[in-house]
Legacy VTK file of the C-alpha trace (Angstrom):
# vtk DataFile Version 3.0
C-alpha trace
ASCII
DATASET POLYDATA
POINTS 73 float
0.367 21.938 -30.346
-1.601 21.388 -33.652
-4.341 19.936 -34.342
-3.321 16.633 -35.833
-0.644 15.830 -32.869
-3.659 17.483 -30.671
-5.868 14.866 -32.818
-3.646 11.847 -32.010
-3.187 12.448 -28.568
-6.826 12.756 -27.935
-6.944 9.374 -30.008
-4.446 8.378 -27.717
-6.199 9.445 -24.435
-9.975 6.998 -25.386
-7.744 4.388 -26.391
-8.549 1.956 -22.925
-5.327 -0.071 -21.226
-6.284 -3.348 -20.856
-2.826 -4.133 -19.189
-0.090 -2.863 -17.082
3.363 -4.200 -15.568
4.230 -5.128 -12.439
5.241 -1.255 -12.002
1.273 -0.039 -13.263
-0.009 -2.758 -11.105
1.542 -1.463 -7.690
0.831 2.660 -8.826
-2.833 1.478 -9.450
-2.338 -0.461 -5.934
-0.600 1.797 -4.305
1.216 -1.209 -3.410
5.497 -1.529 -3.587
6.490 -3.983 -7.583
7.009 -7.171 -4.918
4.430 -6.935 -2.738
2.598 -7.130 -6.523
4.902 -10.305 -7.325
4.407 -11.572 -4.398
-0.085 -11.195 -5.242
1.199 -12.698 -8.694
2.988 -15.998 -6.442
0.442 -16.677 -5.120
-2.413 -16.989 -7.375
-4.110 -13.864 -6.200
-3.640 -11.876 -8.764
-3.227 -13.802 -12.673
-0.641 -12.694 -13.902
-0.034 -12.840 -18.661
3.354 -13.087 -20.137
4.068 -11.888 -23.875
6.604 -13.780 -24.559
9.341 -12.548 -21.388
6.409 -9.725 -21.210
4.593 -10.088 -17.365
1.672 -7.910 -17.481
-1.387 -8.078 -15.528
-5.348 -7.626 -16.583
-6.245 -3.496 -15.310
-10.357 -5.924 -14.897
-7.900 -9.053 -12.497
-6.104 -5.825 -10.423
-9.581 -4.223 -10.490
-10.817 -7.252 -9.030
-8.755 -7.596 -6.256
-9.502 -4.876 -5.599
-12.526 -5.199 -5.030
-12.804 -8.748 -3.706
-10.536 -7.066 -0.665
-13.173 -3.946 -0.062
-16.067 -6.716 0.419
-14.245 -8.835 1.936
-13.116 -5.882 4.771
-16.620 -4.962 4.975
LINES 1 74
73 0 1 2 3 4 5 6 7 8 9 10 11 12 13 14 15 16 17 18 19 20 21 22 23 24 25 26 27 28 29 30 31 32 33 34 35 36 37 38 39 40 41 42 43 44 45 46 47 48 49 50 51 52 53 54 55 56 57 58 59 60 61 62 63 64 65 66 67 68 69 70 71 72
């Protein structure tokens, strides 16, 4: 890689991911797509709409995990 390409790659890695699609949320939670949509439909996981696109805030996904962790202990 050239220095310019390496620099752009490093900058891209430094940008925080604020929202993910249903597949990204599923990967974060270790669940399937249908399970994530079920959580959203039940109101347990808020969804964001950008036109027709549905996204989930990574902070909301992480908060759901933390809530479940506290319930388990």
